[in-house]
Structures are given as C-alpha cells and as structure tokens.
C-alpha positions, -999 to +999 in steps of 0.1 A: +058-412-461+063-443-482+083-441-514+059-439-543+078-464-565+049-469-590+053-433-602+091-435-603+112-432-635+121-469-635+085-480-634+075-455-661+103-470-683+091-505-677+055-498-683+065-486-718+079-520-726+065-550-744+032-563-729+026-600-725-004-617-708-004-653-694-034-673-681-036-687-646-016-720-643+007-714-672+044-721-667+060-690-680+091-691-701+108-657-705+135-670-728+158-639-732+179-634-701+185-598-711+150-588-701+136-571-670+099-577-662+074-555-645+041-570-631+012-548-639-015-572-626-016-607-612+008-630-592+035-654-602+055-678-582+092-686-587+101-722-577+126-749-581+122-787-582+141-803-553+161-836-555+131-856-542+109-842-569+089-818-547+083-781-554+100-754-534+085-719-539+112-693-534+092-661-538+059-648-550+059-617-572+028-594-573+017-561-589+045-535-588+073-560-586+102-561-611+124-592-618+150-605-623+175-580-608+205-603-614+210-594-651+210-557-641+236-563-614+257-584-638+256-556-664+265-529-640+291-546-618+301-576-640+292-600-611+269-630-611+244-634-583+236-671-588+266-695-592+249-728-582+234-735-616+200-743-602+171-741-626+142-719-615+107-719-630+078-694-630+041-702-630+012-677-631-009-681-599-036-658-615-041-643-649-009-622-654+000-590-672+037-583-676+057-556-693+093-563-703+122-542-714+158-550-721+187-545-697+205-525-724+175-501-726+176-498-688+213-490-688+208-463-714+181-448-692+204-449-662+229-428-681+203-402-688+187-402-654+209-415-625+179-412-601+168-445-615+195-460-593+172-449-564+144-470-579+167-500-583+179-496-547+142-497-536+135-528-557+167-545-543+155-536-507+122-554-513+141-585-524+164-583-494+134-581-471+120-613-487+153-631-482+155-620-446+120-634-441+131-668-455+162-669-432+140-661-402+115-687-411+141-714-417+153-708-381+119-716-367+113-752-356+076-752-345+050-756-372+025-731-358+052-705-356+064-711-392+029-708-406+020-677-385+053-661-396+045-667-432+010-652-429+023-621-412+048-616-440+023-621-467-002-598-451+025-571-449+034-573-486+001-584-502-025-574-476-054-551-480-077-538-453-112-553-452-140-550-426-128-578-404-091-577-409-064-579-435-070-599-467-040-615-484-047-607-520-027-635-535-048-667-536-031-695-517-039-732-516-027-753-487-002-768-511+012-733-520+018-727-483+034-761-479+057-755-509+067-721-494+076-737-461+089-771-473+063-788-452+037-816-459+004-803-471-015-823-444+006-805-417-003-771-432-040-780-434-041-790-397-022-758-387-044-735-407-074-752-392-061-746-356-054-709-364-089-706-378-104-723-347-086-697-325-102-669-345-069-656-358-075-662-396-104-670-419-102-687-453-125-669-477-139-678-511-113-679-538-086-693-514-079-659-499-067-659-463-080-631-441-059-623-410-085-615-383-062-609-354-027-598-364-016-593-327-028-628-319-009-642-349+022-624-337+019-640-304+018-674-321+050-665-340+069-652-310 
C-alpha cells in the first residue's frame, strides 16, 4: 500500500499556510528563504541559466510536492545542501496554487508531533529518486534512450491512466524536454517524431504526451 502523504500531518500543516496563486508563465520569486511551499495545484519548473545563456531545467514540481527542503535540513542539522552559489529560478508552467509556511512553524510542529519526520523522510525520498533519474540520464549517450528514459520517468511521477495509455499531466513543449536533457530542441523534435511514428507515444492537445506503449518505450531506453 502506497503511503498516503497527502493526508499526513506535514501536508495538513502546509495546507493551513498562506495561499498564493501565480499565472502560467510567471517567474516566481519567493523572497523569504525561511519558507517551505506546498503545491496544491499546477506545475512549476526550477531551472538555472548556464554559462552559454541557455536554460537547464533541474526539476519539475507538481501537486503534492513540497520545496525547498534545504532550509529545513539547515535548521535541523545546521548543514547547507548547496555550496556552489548557483542561482536557481522558478517559473509557473501552468496556473499555480501554492501554500507556504515558515520553517520555524514546521520545527515547532516537529516538537509536538515527531511523526512529521516520517513525512519529511518521504518528501526527501521523492527528491532522491529525482536525482537518481538525473544521474542515470546523464550516463546515457544515445538521444533516443535519453528521451525515452525521461518520458518513462515523467509518466511514473505525473502520469494518469487514459483509454489508450498513460497521459503525462504536465504540459511539455519540445523546448521543455530539450531544457531538461540539455539537448537542442530540433533534436528533441525529431526524436519525439520517431517515437510517435513507432506508435510508442502520442502528443495530444495542450502539449500533453501520452505514452501508448510503456513496454516498447522501455525497450528503447534499455
């Protein structure tokens, strides 16, 4: 049985926080680094600008995700997660609804209910899985394999069953995929077209990708 994190004490605490809404396309500035955010609805991408001026998408957060975890770790263990000084940005990929609470409020709740550590451990595990995916994908050298690997990952975390397969709920442009894989958009467009010609995926209205044949996509990846 999967852990019902959306009904856990941590998420109940976060949903009682301050609500903020952002329109699609807005670059989101959170300002206070002492805040933890919970996504109620919508999708947001975290990215950095590389030295050549291109965008590199590090992660996409969706409904149920909390971020950042680094201020919580720093407050509990007095250790920094990021030491490189890189500047990360956030942009709403859809209309976005976020609830925020302070790290100090979270720490007070931890003192009253230590089981919240279980929820934090779950959230950290989700982040670790995302980092493992990135490491695996970086090791791949063939374009078809890299794109197939990404679609398998996204269908696992953002997928919903539909009549003909699994629909990736986050809308993805070809440029989004390219920015996640650090590839040229033209290369991604050709690769997606080949996967579609093979009957493995279908691009639906609203830029949603539907995985038609997950086993076939796994064969491309492997």
